[in-house]
py3Dmol code that shows the C-alpha trace and the ligand (Angstrom):
import py3Dmol

protein = """\
ATOM      1  CA  MET A   1      10.075  30.320 -15.228  1.00  0.00           C
ATOM      2  CA  THR A   2       7.474  28.427 -13.365  1.00  0.00           C
ATOM      3  CA  SER A   3       7.170  24.716 -13.424  1.00  0.00           C
ATOM      4  CA  PHE A   4       6.358  23.185 -16.781  1.00  0.00           C
ATOM      5  CA  PHE A   5       3.464  21.380 -15.158  1.00  0.00           C
ATOM      6  CA  GLY A   6       2.150  24.448 -13.494  1.00  0.00           C
ATOM      7  CA  ARG A   7       2.670  23.016 -10.054  1.00  0.00           C
ATOM      8  CA  SER A   8       2.482  25.831  -7.633  1.00  0.00           C
ATOM      9  CA  LYS A   9       1.932  26.363  -3.984  1.00  0.00           C
ATOM     10  CA  THR A  10      -1.699  26.022  -3.241  1.00  0.00           C
ATOM     11  CA  PRO A  11      -3.465  26.152   0.045  1.00  0.00           C
ATOM     12  CA  ARG A  12      -3.987  22.776   1.566  1.00  0.00           C
ATOM     13  CA  PRO A  13      -7.157  21.286   0.174  1.00  0.00           C
ATOM     14  CA  ASN A  14      -9.912  21.316   2.711  1.00  0.00           C
ATOM     15  CA  LYS A  15      -9.841  17.745   3.805  1.00  0.00           C
ATOM     16  CA  ARG A  16     -12.666  18.182   6.220  1.00  0.00           C
ATOM     17  CA  SER A  17     -14.966  19.297   3.478  1.00  0.00           C
ATOM     18  CA  PRO A  18     -18.585  18.366   3.902  1.00  0.00           C
ATOM     19  CA  THR A  19     -19.493  15.184   2.207  1.00  0.00           C
ATOM     20  CA  PRO A  20     -21.152  15.634  -1.158  1.00  0.00           C
ATOM     21  CA  THR A  21     -24.054  13.360  -0.288  1.00  0.00           C
ATOM     22  CA  GLY A  22     -25.118  14.934   2.956  1.00  0.00           C
ATOM     23  CA  SER A  23     -25.621  11.611   4.649  1.00  0.00           C
ATOM     24  CA  LEU A  24     -23.401   8.621   4.645  1.00  0.00           C
ATOM     25  CA  SER A  25     -25.461   6.423   6.848  1.00  0.00           C
ATOM     26  CA  ARG A  26     -24.024   3.014   7.414  1.00  0.00           C
ATOM     27  CA  GLU A  27     -27.507   1.621   7.992  1.00  0.00           C
ATOM     28  CA  ASN A  28     -28.318   1.586   4.328  1.00  0.00           C
ATOM     29  CA  SER A  29     -25.791  -1.121   3.782  1.00  0.00           C
ATOM     30  CA  MET A  30     -24.857  -2.074   0.270  1.00  0.00           C
ATOM     31  CA  THR A  31     -24.734  -5.671   1.346  1.00  0.00           C
ATOM     32  CA  GLU A  32     -28.410  -5.853   2.104  1.00  0.00           C
ATOM     33  CA  GLY A  33     -29.416  -6.193  -1.488  1.00  0.00           C
ATOM     34  CA  SER A  34     -31.590  -3.106  -1.523  1.00  0.00           C
ATOM     35  CA  SER A  35     -30.091  -0.543  -3.776  1.00  0.00           C
ATOM     36  CA  GLY A  36     -30.620   3.146  -3.551  1.00  0.00           C
ATOM     37  CA  PRO A  37     -32.217   5.343  -6.182  1.00  0.00           C
ATOM     38  CA  GLY A  38     -30.931   4.330  -9.553  1.00  0.00           C
ATOM     39  CA  GLY A  39     -30.246   0.864  -8.290  1.00  0.00           C
ATOM     40  CA  GLY A  40     -27.754  -1.516  -9.615  1.00  0.00           C
ATOM     41  CA  THR A  41     -25.347  -1.645  -6.757  1.00  0.00           C
ATOM     42  CA  GLY A  42     -27.182  -3.873  -4.349  1.00  0.00           C
ATOM     43  CA  VAL A  43     -25.091  -6.955  -3.970  1.00  0.00           C
ATOM     44  CA  SER A  44     -24.547  -9.866  -1.773  1.00  0.00           C
ATOM     45  CA  THR A  45     -21.101 -10.858  -0.707  1.00  0.00           C
ATOM     46  CA  GLY A  46     -22.261 -14.432  -0.530  1.00  0.00           C
ATOM     47  CA  GLU A  47     -24.114 -15.490   2.573  1.00  0.00           C
ATOM     48  CA  GLY A  48     -22.463 -17.864   4.932  1.00  0.00           C
ATOM     49  CA  GLY A  49     -18.823 -18.558   5.348  1.00  0.00           C
ATOM     50  CA  ALA A  50     -16.156 -15.925   5.431  1.00  0.00           C
ATOM     51  CA  SER A  51     -17.503 -13.243   3.156  1.00  0.00           C
ATOM     52  CA  LYS A  52     -15.219 -11.572   0.730  1.00  0.00           C
ATOM     53  CA  PRO A  53     -14.711  -7.870   1.211  1.00  0.00           C
ATOM     54  CA  LEU A  54     -16.872  -5.876  -1.187  1.00  0.00           C
ATOM     55  CA  TYR A  55     -13.912  -4.303  -2.923  1.00  0.00           C
ATOM     56  CA  LEU A  56     -12.919  -7.769  -4.137  1.00  0.00           C
ATOM     57  CA  CYS A  57     -16.365  -8.521  -5.542  1.00  0.00           C
ATOM     58  CA  SER A  58     -17.592  -8.001  -9.069  1.00  0.00           C
ATOM     59  CA  PRO A  59     -18.438  -5.533 -10.429  1.00  0.00           C
ATOM     60  CA  PHE A  60     -16.797  -3.206  -7.918  1.00  0.00           C
ATOM     61  CA  ALA A  61     -13.341  -4.685  -8.101  1.00  0.00           C
ATOM     62  CA  ASP A  62     -13.147  -4.032 -11.824  1.00  0.00           C
ATOM     63  CA  ALA A  63     -14.927  -0.703 -12.013  1.00  0.00           C
ATOM     64  CA  ALA A  64     -12.576   1.905 -13.412  1.00  0.00           C
ATOM     65  CA  LEU A  65     -12.555   5.012 -15.517  1.00  0.00           C
ATOM     66  CA  VAL A  66      -9.774   3.733 -17.712  1.00  0.00           C
ATOM     67  CA  SER A  67      -9.992   0.469 -19.515  1.00  0.00           C
ATOM     68  CA  GLY A  68      -6.807  -1.313 -20.350  1.00  0.00           C
ATOM     69  CA  ASN A  69      -3.398  -1.034 -18.837  1.00  0.00           C
ATOM     70  CA  PHE A  70      -2.313   1.843 -16.645  1.00  0.00           C
ATOM     71  CA  LYS A  71       1.245   1.753 -17.881  1.00  0.00           C
ATOM     72  CA  THR A  72       0.549   4.293 -20.584  1.00  0.00           C
ATOM     73  CA  ILE A  73      -0.343   7.027 -18.124  1.00  0.00           C
ATOM     74  CA  VAL A  74       2.666   6.551 -15.904  1.00  0.00           C
ATOM     75  CA  THR A  75       5.337   6.654 -18.605  1.00  0.00           C
ATOM     76  CA  LEU A  76       7.763   9.528 -18.308  1.00  0.00           C
ATOM     77  CA  PRO A  77       6.826  12.161 -20.897  1.00  0.00           C
ATOM     78  CA  LYS A  78       9.551  13.178 -23.313  1.00  0.00           C
ATOM     79  CA  TYR A  79      11.950  15.913 -22.207  1.00  0.00           C
ATOM     80  CA  THR A  80      10.730  15.695 -18.649  1.00  0.00           C
ATOM     81  CA  ASP A  81      12.952  15.446 -15.627  1.00  0.00           C
ATOM     82  CA  ILE A  82      12.125  12.267 -13.756  1.00  0.00           C
ATOM     83  CA  MET A  83      12.129  13.915 -10.343  1.00  0.00           C
ATOM     84  CA  GLU A  84       9.846  16.668 -11.566  1.00  0.00           C
ATOM     85  CA  TRP A  85       7.525  14.015 -12.988  1.00  0.00           C
ATOM     86  CA  VAL A  86       7.488  12.081  -9.729  1.00  0.00           C
ATOM     87  CA  ALA A  87       6.900  15.291  -7.755  1.00  0.00           C
ATOM     88  CA  VAL A  88       3.948  16.290  -9.913  1.00  0.00           C
ATOM     89  CA  ASN A  89       2.380  12.880  -9.538  1.00  0.00           C
ATOM     90  CA  ILE A  90       2.905  12.802  -5.783  1.00  0.00           C
ATOM     91  CA  PHE A  91       1.200  16.163  -5.590  1.00  0.00           C
ATOM     92  CA  ASP A  92      -1.747  14.792  -7.597  1.00  0.00           C
ATOM     93  CA  PHE A  93      -2.017  11.622  -5.519  1.00  0.00           C
ATOM     94  CA  TYR A  94      -1.960  13.727  -2.400  1.00  0.00           C
ATOM     95  CA  THR A  95      -4.686  16.034  -3.681  1.00  0.00           C
ATOM     96  CA  ASN A  96      -6.943  13.219  -4.855  1.00  0.00           C
ATOM     97  CA  LEU A  97      -6.464  11.064  -1.800  1.00  0.00           C
ATOM     98  CA  ASN A  98      -7.181  14.063   0.396  1.00  0.00           C
ATOM     99  CA  GLU A  99     -10.387  14.669  -1.493  1.00  0.00           C
ATOM    100  CA  PHE A 100     -11.555  11.079  -1.111  1.00  0.00           C
ATOM    101  CA  TYR A 101     -10.696  11.077   2.545  1.00  0.00           C
ATOM    102  CA  GLY A 102     -12.568  14.341   2.949  1.00  0.00           C
ATOM    103  CA  ALA A 103     -15.645  12.687   1.484  1.00  0.00           C
ATOM    104  CA  ILE A 104     -15.596   9.749   3.904  1.00  0.00           C
ATOM    105  CA  THR A 105     -14.201  11.537   6.927  1.00  0.00           C
ATOM    106  CA  GLU A 106     -17.520  11.477   8.791  1.00  0.00           C
ATOM    107  CA  CYS A 107     -17.338   7.707   8.816  1.00  0.00           C
ATOM    108  CA  CYS A 108     -13.734   7.516   9.925  1.00  0.00           C
ATOM    109  CA  THR A 109     -13.853   8.500  13.567  1.00  0.00           C
ATOM    110  CA  GLN A 110     -12.071   7.709  16.791  1.00  0.00           C
ATOM    111  CA  SER A 111     -14.828   5.258  17.676  1.00  0.00           C
ATOM    112  CA  SER A 112     -15.392   3.640  14.261  1.00  0.00           C
ATOM    113  CA  CYS A 113     -11.674   3.285  13.610  1.00  0.00           C
ATOM    114  CA  PRO A 114      -9.730   3.168  16.883  1.00  0.00           C
ATOM    115  CA  THR A 115      -6.809   1.621  14.996  1.00  0.00           C
ATOM    116  CA  MET A 116      -5.289   2.085  11.549  1.00  0.00           C
ATOM    117  CA  SER A 117      -6.712  -1.173  10.271  1.00  0.00           C
ATOM    118  CA  ALA A 118      -6.052  -2.555   6.790  1.00  0.00           C
ATOM    119  CA  GLY A 119      -6.896  -6.237   7.042  1.00  0.00           C
ATOM    120  CA  PRO A 120      -8.557  -8.735   9.329  1.00  0.00           C
ATOM    121  CA  SER A 121      -5.471  -8.897  11.543  1.00  0.00           C
ATOM    122  CA  LEU A 122      -3.518  -5.880  10.412  1.00  0.00           C
ATOM    123  CA  ASN A 123      -3.238  -2.568  12.233  1.00  0.00           C
ATOM    124  CA  TYR A 124      -0.505  -0.184  11.186  1.00  0.00           C
ATOM    125  CA  MET A 125       1.585   1.397  13.886  1.00  0.00           C
ATOM    126  CA  TRP A 126       2.824   4.957  13.828  1.00  0.00           C
ATOM    127  CA  THR A 127       6.523   5.601  14.301  1.00  0.00           C
ATOM    128  CA  THR A 128       7.285   8.580  16.516  1.00  0.00           C
ATOM    129  CA  PRO A 129      10.328  10.812  15.954  1.00  0.00           C
ATOM    130  CA  GLU A 130      11.924   8.808  18.774  1.00  0.00           C
ATOM    131  CA  ARG A 131      11.401   5.673  16.654  1.00  0.00           C
ATOM    132  CA  LYS A 132       8.790   4.312  18.996  1.00  0.00           C
ATOM    133  CA  GLN A 133       5.907   2.329  17.527  1.00  0.00           C
ATOM    134  CA  ILE A 134       2.557   3.489  18.823  1.00  0.00           C
ATOM    135  CA  SER A 135      -1.028   2.706  17.947  1.00  0.00           C
ATOM    136  CA  LEU A 136      -3.081   5.627  16.686  1.00  0.00           C
ATOM    137  CA  SER A 137      -6.698   5.815  15.637  1.00  0.00           C
ATOM    138  CA  ALA A 138      -7.108   5.860  11.875  1.00  0.00           C
ATOM    139  CA  PRO A 139      -8.250   9.504  11.694  1.00  0.00           C
ATOM    140  CA  THR A 140      -5.318  10.631  13.833  1.00  0.00           C
ATOM    141  CA  TYR A 141      -2.914   8.521  11.804  1.00  0.00           C
ATOM    142  CA  ILE A 142      -4.235   9.806   8.483  1.00  0.00           C
ATOM    143  CA  ASP A 143      -4.274  13.418   9.685  1.00  0.00           C
ATOM    144  CA  SER A 144      -0.667  13.046  10.775  1.00  0.00           C
ATOM    145  CA  VAL A 145       0.366  11.655   7.392  1.00  0.00           C
ATOM    146  CA  MET A 146      -1.490  14.314   5.449  1.00  0.00           C
ATOM    147  CA  SER A 147      -0.112  17.180   7.550  1.00  0.00           C
ATOM    148  CA  SER A 148       3.448  15.959   7.296  1.00  0.00           C
ATOM    149  CA  VAL A 149       3.148  15.452   3.543  1.00  0.00           C
ATOM    150  CA  GLN A 150       1.634  18.912   3.189  1.00  0.00           C
ATOM    151  CA  ASN A 151       4.633  20.330   5.056  1.00  0.00           C
ATOM    152  CA  LEU A 152       7.002  18.479   2.748  1.00  0.00           C
ATOM    153  CA  LEU A 153       5.164  19.685  -0.352  1.00  0.00           C
ATOM    154  CA  ASP A 154       5.462  23.241   0.922  1.00  0.00           C
ATOM    155  CA  ASP A 155       9.166  22.879   1.628  1.00  0.00           C
ATOM    156  CA  GLU A 156      11.168  24.374  -1.231  1.00  0.00           C
ATOM    157  CA  ASN A 157      14.165  22.301  -0.209  1.00  0.00           C
ATOM    158  CA  VAL A 158      12.233  19.087  -0.785  1.00  0.00           C
ATOM    159  CA  PHE A 159       9.870  20.049  -3.598  1.00  0.00           C
ATOM    160  CA  PRO A 160      11.520  22.969  -5.333  1.00  0.00           C
ATOM    161  CA  THR A 161       9.235  24.966  -7.597  1.00  0.00           C
ATOM    162  CA  ARG A 162      11.487  27.917  -8.407  1.00  0.00           C
ATOM    163  CA  SER A 163      13.730  27.877 -11.397  1.00  0.00           C
ATOM    164  CA  GLY A 164      17.350  27.135 -10.707  1.00  0.00           C
ATOM    165  CA  GLN A 165      16.509  25.067  -7.674  1.00  0.00           C
ATOM    166  CA  GLU A 166      17.194  21.380  -8.015  1.00  0.00           C
ATOM    167  CA  PHE A 167      15.817  18.293  -6.391  1.00  0.00           C
ATOM    168  CA  ASN A 168      18.180  16.677  -3.950  1.00  0.00           C
ATOM    169  CA  SER A 169      19.000  13.425  -5.709  1.00  0.00           C
ATOM    170  CA  GLN A 170      20.197  11.844  -2.454  1.00  0.00           C
ATOM    171  CA  THR A 171      17.257  12.528  -0.192  1.00  0.00           C
ATOM    172  CA  PHE A 172      14.364  12.998  -2.611  1.00  0.00           C
ATOM    173  CA  PRO A 173      13.930   9.285  -3.499  1.00  0.00           C
ATOM    174  CA  VAL A 174      13.980   8.327   0.196  1.00  0.00           C
ATOM    175  CA  THR A 175      11.368  10.940   1.033  1.00  0.00           C
ATOM    176  CA  ILE A 176       9.161   9.864  -1.856  1.00  0.00           C
ATOM    177  CA  LYS A 177       9.309   6.201  -0.879  1.00  0.00           C
ATOM    178  CA  HIS A 178       8.315   7.115   2.624  1.00  0.00           C
ATOM    179  CA  ILE A 179       5.359   9.172   1.383  1.00  0.00           C
ATOM    180  CA  TYR A 180       4.387   6.370  -0.950  1.00  0.00           C
ATOM    181  CA  ARG A 181       4.309   3.785   1.790  1.00  0.00           C
ATOM    182  CA  GLN A 182       2.122   6.033   3.936  1.00  0.00           C
ATOM    183  CA  PHE A 183      -0.271   6.729   1.057  1.00  0.00           C
ATOM    184  CA  LEU A 184      -0.526   2.986   0.443  1.00  0.00           C
ATOM    185  CA  ARG A 185      -1.573   2.552   4.067  1.00  0.00           C
ATOM    186  CA  ILE A 186      -4.284   5.166   3.675  1.00  0.00           C
ATOM    187  CA  PHE A 187      -5.612   3.446   0.551  1.00  0.00           C
ATOM    188  CA  ALA A 188      -5.477   0.132   2.397  1.00  0.00           C
ATOM    189  CA  HIS A 189      -7.448   1.538   5.319  1.00  0.00           C
ATOM    190  CA  ILE A 190     -10.109   3.124   3.128  1.00  0.00           C
ATOM    191  CA  TYR A 191     -10.602  -0.091   1.156  1.00  0.00           C
ATOM    192  CA  HIS A 192     -10.679  -2.195   4.276  1.00  0.00           C
ATOM    193  CA  ALA A 193     -12.869  -0.022   6.468  1.00  0.00           C
ATOM    194  CA  HIS A 194     -14.789   2.352   4.223  1.00  0.00           C
ATOM    195  CA  PHE A 195     -15.436   0.762   0.884  1.00  0.00           C
ATOM    196  CA  GLU A 196     -19.181   0.744   1.541  1.00  0.00           C
ATOM    197  CA  THR A 197     -19.076   4.494   1.840  1.00  0.00           C
ATOM    198  CA  ILE A 198     -17.167   4.726  -1.416  1.00  0.00           C
ATOM    199  CA  LEU A 199     -19.983   2.672  -2.973  1.00  0.00           C
ATOM    200  CA  HIS A 200     -22.638   4.912  -1.460  1.00  0.00           C
ATOM    201  CA  LEU A 201     -20.914   7.819  -3.136  1.00  0.00           C
ATOM    202  CA  ARG A 202     -20.749   5.793  -6.348  1.00  0.00           C
ATOM    203  CA  ALA A 203     -17.117   6.667  -6.398  1.00  0.00           C
ATOM    204  CA  GLU A 204     -15.686   3.180  -6.803  1.00  0.00           C
ATOM    205  CA  PRO A 205     -14.640   3.629 -10.453  1.00  0.00           C
ATOM    206  CA  HIS A 206     -12.795   6.802  -9.451  1.00  0.00           C
ATOM    207  CA  PHE A 207     -11.268   5.329  -6.357  1.00  0.00           C
ATOM    208  CA  ASN A 208     -10.177   2.126  -8.112  1.00  0.00           C
ATOM    209  CA  SER A 209      -8.680   4.161 -10.934  1.00  0.00           C
ATOM    210  CA  LEU A 210      -6.782   6.335  -8.512  1.00  0.00           C
ATOM    211  CA  PHE A 211      -5.447   3.307  -6.673  1.00  0.00           C
ATOM    212  CA  ALA A 212      -4.535   1.429  -9.866  1.00  0.00           C
ATOM    213  CA  HIS A 213      -2.761   4.537 -11.116  1.00  0.00           C
ATOM    214  CA  PHE A 214      -0.951   4.806  -7.798  1.00  0.00           C
ATOM    215  CA  LEU A 215       0.152   1.157  -7.967  1.00  0.00           C
ATOM    216  CA  ALA A 216       1.229   1.388 -11.597  1.00  0.00           C
ATOM    217  CA  PHE A 217       3.203   4.534 -10.914  1.00  0.00           C
ATOM    218  CA  GLY A 218       4.831   2.995  -7.854  1.00  0.00           C
ATOM    219  CA  LYS A 219       5.856  -0.024  -9.884  1.00  0.00           C
ATOM    220  CA  GLU A 220       7.220   2.012 -12.770  1.00  0.00           C
ATOM    221  CA  TYR A 221       9.459   4.121 -10.537  1.00  0.00           C
ATOM    222  CA  GLN A 222      10.157   1.495  -7.873  1.00  0.00           C
ATOM    223  CA  LEU A 223       8.508   3.420  -5.103  1.00  0.00           C
ATOM    224  CA  LEU A 224       6.692   0.480  -3.575  1.00  0.00           C
ATOM    225  CA  GLU A 225       7.889  -2.648  -1.852  1.00  0.00           C
ATOM    226  CA  GLU A 226       5.951  -5.751  -2.762  1.00  0.00           C
ATOM    227  CA  ARG A 227       5.767  -6.808   0.873  1.00  0.00           C
ATOM    228  CA  ASP A 228       4.074  -3.518   1.728  1.00  0.00           C
ATOM    229  CA  ILE A 229       1.308  -4.283  -0.765  1.00  0.00           C
ATOM    230  CA  LYS A 230       0.851  -7.937   0.128  1.00  0.00           C
ATOM    231  CA  GLY A 231       1.717  -7.873   3.800  1.00  0.00           C
ATOM    232  CA  GLU A 232       3.635 -10.362   5.878  1.00  0.00           C
ATOM    233  CA  ALA A 233       2.794 -14.063   6.058  1.00  0.00           C
ATOM    234  CA  GLY A 234      -0.338 -14.458   8.152  1.00  0.00           C
ATOM    235  CA  VAL A 235      -0.905 -10.704   8.279  1.00  0.00           C
ATOM    236  CA  PRO A 236      -2.134  -9.889   4.784  1.00  0.00           C
ATOM    237  CA  VAL A 237      -2.927  -6.407   3.583  1.00  0.00           C
ATOM    238  CA  GLY A 238      -6.531  -6.459   2.352  1.00  0.00           C
ATOM    239  CA  VAL A 239      -5.767  -4.671  -0.908  1.00  0.00           C
ATOM    240  CA  GLY A 240      -2.984  -7.127  -1.722  1.00  0.00           C
ATOM    241  CA  LEU A 241      -5.621  -9.362  -3.324  1.00  0.00           C
ATOM    242  CA  LEU A 242      -6.978  -6.477  -5.355  1.00  0.00           C
ATOM    243  CA  TRP A 243      -3.480  -5.850  -6.650  1.00  0.00           C
ATOM    244  CA  GLU A 244      -3.160  -9.536  -7.651  1.00  0.00           C
ATOM    245  CA  ARG A 245      -6.534  -9.442  -9.347  1.00  0.00           C
ATOM    246  CA  TRP A 246      -5.647  -6.355 -11.363  1.00  0.00           C
ATOM    247  CA  LYS A 247      -2.382  -7.902 -12.459  1.00  0.00           C
ATOM    248  CA  GLU A 248      -4.221 -11.003 -13.632  1.00  0.00           C
ATOM    249  CA  SER A 249      -6.830  -9.021 -15.523  1.00  0.00           C
ATOM    250  CA  GLY A 250      -4.171  -6.974 -17.288  1.00  0.00           C
ATOM    251  CA  LYS A 251      -5.041  -3.686 -15.611  1.00  0.00           C
ATOM    252  CA  LEU A 252      -1.605  -3.674 -14.066  1.00  0.00           C
ATOM    253  CA  GLU A 253       1.610  -5.130 -15.368  1.00  0.00           C
ATOM    254  CA  HIS A 254       2.766  -8.469 -14.145  1.00  0.00           C
TER     255      HIS A 254
END
"""
ligand_1 = """\
1
ZN
Zn -11.442 4.719 9.154
"""
view = py3Dmol.view(width=600, height=400)
view.addModel(protein, "pdb")
view.setStyle({"model": 0}, {"cartoon": {"style": "trace"}})
view.addModel(ligand_1, "xyz")
view.setStyle({"model": 1}, {"stick": {}})
view.zoomTo()
view.show()
C-alpha cells in the first residue's frame, strides 16, 4: 500500500527555475509610489525616520488566501498517524518554499546577500559537521539547507514511504525540529531581504499564507521555539513582529 496521502518520491523540484515574470528589476521599487500595470501596490513606508519593512505594512502584512484562523488547516485529520501527518506537511512546506525561492533566486546572489540576513543586526551562521559556526552567503546557506532536506526526504530510514516501515519515534522529532528551524530562517531571510520581489510577483498573499500556515503548524506540533521566531534581546528576527501582528489579528492563535 502506498501512503494514504500519496506522498511519493519525486525528483527534486527545480529550484533554479526561471522566474515567472522574466524580470525582477529592483529599480522599479515598490516604495517609490509608482505602481506597475494594474496598480494598487505602490506604497510608501512612511518617509523619514526608521521606515518599517514593507512586510509589516498594510495591506501587505495582512494579505492572505485564507481568512480567519489557520488552526483549522493544521489539525490532525481523523485516523491519521501524527508522524505521517507531520511528514506530509514538511514535504509540502519544502516544495512550496523551494518554489518561492526559485522565483526570487535571481535576486538572491553572492553579492546582494553576502550573509544570511534576517534582521537589521541578524545574520544566521551555518554550523559545520565539526560544529564550527561559519558565515555563508544567503544563496549558499539556502542551497545547503534545501539539499540536505532533500536528502533526508529521500532517505527511507527518515521518511519511510513503504508499507510496514515505521517512523523512528526517537530521532524523527529531532530531525523535524531541525528542519523547521532552518525553514524558519529561510522565510526570515526572504521577508527581510526579498519582500519587494515577492510584491513584484504579486505573491504576497501566497507567501504570507504559506508562512502563517508554517507558523500555525509549528505551534500545533511544538516544532518551533519562540526565541527562534522572535530572536534574542537586541537581535530581533524581522518576522517576529509579523508573527505578533498575526496573533493579535486572530490569524494565529495566541
Ligand atoms: Zn537573499
